[in-house]
C-alpha positions in Angstrom: 114.5 91.0 108.7 115.9 93.6 106.3 119.1 93.0 104.4 120.9 96.1 105.8 124.0 97.7 104.2 125.5 101.2 104.3 127.9 101.8 101.5 131.6 101.9 102.4 132.1 105.4 101.0 129.4 106.8 103.3 131.1 105.1 106.3 134.4 106.5 105.3 132.9 110.0 105.0 131.4 109.7 108.5 134.6 108.6 110.0 136.5 111.4 108.4 134.0 114.0 109.8 133.4 112.5 113.2 136.6 110.7 114.0 135.0 107.3 114.4 132.2 105.1 112.9 129.9 105.3 115.9 129.9 108.7 117.6 127.4 107.8 120.2 128.9 104.5 121.5 129.7 106.4 124.7 126.1 106.9 125.6 125.1 107.3 129.3 122.5 104.5 129.9 120.9 106.5 132.8 120.2 109.4 130.4 119.0 107.2 127.5 115.5 106.6 126.3 114.3 103.8 124.0 111.6 105.2 121.7 109.4 102.4 120.2 107.4 104.0 117.4 104.0 102.8 116.2 104.4 99.0 116.9 100.6 98.7 116.8 98.1 96.3 115.4 97.2 98.9 112.8 100.6 98.3 111.2 101.4 94.7 112.3 98.0 92.9 112.2 96.5 92.3 108.8 93.0 92.4 110.3 93.3 96.1 111.2 96.2 97.4 109.1 95.5 100.0 106.4 99.3 100.2 105.8 100.6 96.7 106.8 104.4 96.3 107.4 105.1 92.6 107.5 108.8 93.2 108.3 107.8 95.0 111.6 106.8 91.7 113.2 110.3 90.4 112.7 111.8 93.2 114.9 109.6 92.5 117.9 112.2 90.2 119.7 115.0 92.8 119.2 112.8 95.6 120.6 112.1 93.5 123.6 115.8 92.8 124.1 116.6 96.5 123.8 113.8 97.5 126.2 115.1 95.0 128.8 118.6 96.3 128.5 117.6 99.9 128.7 115.5 99.3 131.9 118.2 97.2 133.5 120.8 99.9 133.0 118.7 102.8 134.3 117.2 104.2 131.1 113.6 104.9 130.1 111.3 103.0 127.6 108.5 104.9 125.9 105.9 103.3 123.7 104.8 105.8 121.1 101.4 105.2 119.5 100.2 106.7 116.2 96.8 108.3 117.0 94.0 109.9 115.0 91.4 112.1 116.5 88.1 113.5 115.1 89.8 116.7 113.9 92.5 115.0 112.0 91.0 115.4 108.5 90.9 119.1 109.0 94.1 119.6 111.0 96.3 117.5 108.7 94.4 117.8 105.4 97.6 117.4 103.4 98.0 113.8 104.5 94.5 113.1 103.3 95.1 115.0 100.0 98.1 112.7 99.4 95.9 109.7 99.7 93.2 111.0 97.4 93.6 108.1 95.0 92.7 105.6 97.7 90.1 107.1 100.0 89.0 103.7 101.4 92.5 103.1 102.7 92.7 106.5 104.3 89.4 105.8 106.0 90.7 102.4 107.3 93.7 104.2 108.8 91.5 106.7 110.5 89.4 103.9 112.0 92.3 101.8 113.0 94.2 104.5 115.0 91.4 106.0 117.0 92.3 106.0 120.6 91.4 102.6 122.2 90.5 101.0 118.9 91.9 97.5 118.3 94.3 98.8 115.7 95.6 101.4 118.2 96.8 98.7 120.6 100.4 97.6 120.8 101.3 94.3 119.2 100.7 91.4 121.6 104.3 90.2 121.3 105.8 93.4 122.8 106.8 93.1 126.5 105.7 96.3 128.3 106.8 97.0 131.8 104.9 99.0 134.5 107.8 101.4 134.6 107.4 102.3 130.9 105.5 105.2 129.6 103.0 105.6 126.7 103.0 108.6 124.4 100.2 109.4 121.9 101.5 110.8 118.7 99.4 112.8 116.1 102.0 113.3 113.3 104.8 111.3 111.8 107.4 112.9 114.0 106.7 112.6 117.8 108.7 115.9 118.3 107.0 118.3 115.9 104.9 121.0 117.5 101.5 119.7 118.5 102.3 116.0 117.9 103.0 114.9 121.4 104.4 115.8 124.8 107.5 113.5 124.3 110.1 116.3 124.4 108.8 117.6 127.7 108.8 114.1 129.2 112.3 113.4 128.1 113.5 116.7 129.5 111.8 115.9 132.8 113.7 112.6 133.0 117.1 114.3 132.2 117.4 112.3 128.9 120.1 113.4 126.4 120.2 110.3 124.2 117.4 108.5 122.3 117.4 105.1 120.6 114.7 105.0 117.8 113.0 101.7 116.9 109.7 100.7 115.3 107.9 101.3 112.0 108.2 102.6 109.5 111.9 103.3 109.1 111.5 105.9 106.5 108.4 107.7 107.8 107.6 108.0 111.5 110.9 106.6 112.8 113.1 108.7 110.6 111.0 111.8 111.1 111.2 111.4 114.8 114.9 110.7 114.8 115.8 113.7 112.6 113.8 116.0 114.8 115.3 114.5 118.0 118.8 115.5 116.6 117.5 118.9 115.8 116.4 119.3 119.4 120.0 118.4 120.5 119.5 114.7 121.5 122.2 112.2 120.7 120.2 110.0 118.3 120.7 106.4 117.3 118.5 104.4 114.9 118.6 100.6 115.1 119.3 98.8 111.9 117.6 95.6 113.0 115.1 97.4 115.2 113.3 99.4 112.5 111.2 98.1 109.7 109.5 99.3 106.5 108.2 97.7 103.3 111.4 97.0 101.4 115.1 96.7 101.9 115.7 99.6 99.5 113.6 102.0 101.5 115.1 100.8 104.8 118.6 101.2 103.6 118.1 104.6 101.9 116.5 106.0 105.1 119.2 104.7 107.5 122.0 105.8 105.1 120.7 109.4 104.9 120.3 109.5 108.7 123.7 108.1 109.4 125.5 110.4 106.9 124.1 113.6 108.4 122.0 113.3 111.6 123.2 110.7 114.0 124.3 107.1 114.5 123.1 103.7 113.3 123.8 100.5 115.3 122.4 97.0 115.5 120.8 95.5 118.5 123.8 93.5 119.6 126.1 96.5 119.5 123.7 98.8 121.3 123.1 96.3 124.2 126.9 96.0 124.4 127.2 99.8 124.8 124.5 100.0 127.4 126.0 97.2 129.5 129.6 98.3 129.2 128.9 102.0 129.9 126.7 101.1 132.9 129.5 99.0 134.3 132.0 101.8 133.8 129.8 104.3 135.5 129.3 101.9 138.4 133.0 101.4 138.8 133.7 105.1 138.8 131.0 105.8 141.4 
């Protein structure tokens, strides 16, 4: 698990601007979706991974806990899978250009994330429920035009808040979270429910997101918010 820390001066700046440290602790559980980004064998299993993230295996229990709490309190869980199709090298040529120094690795990624390939499958430790949904994603951000139908699905479910978990913190997770905020979702990244290669990258990503785009909480706090707000809504009904 990453050693997570946001500098005190960043927290102080956020409190001064927003009025409190956690602006989205009043989330409505019934209008909340947990987005689980790219927790697939192609990142978590050394046999298939072109870009392995060992830390991602450590967050599996927290993602399962968050998924259970989200479902119990009336929210949605969506498993978002990185996907590559036959047109990818042409349609996203800049990604391949950035990997020009290691073409074998780029080729392994392409093979791993073909739909229905072993690397495309979710990690075996994740607990998927029949009520959950699967979203295929063709870019880092699940929200950018042409990447997926995630935004349409969330709108159909009346979702106004998204919780972002998965791998990697500073690529697909942060890209998706930033775009979610730009589409007017209340957006929360999970400090112990996201993972990348190093603590430094993890902390830099979450610090930048927290300072400008949304909220950052840990698993325990989020589950507490989901449970408490659901009880409050029930009492008021």
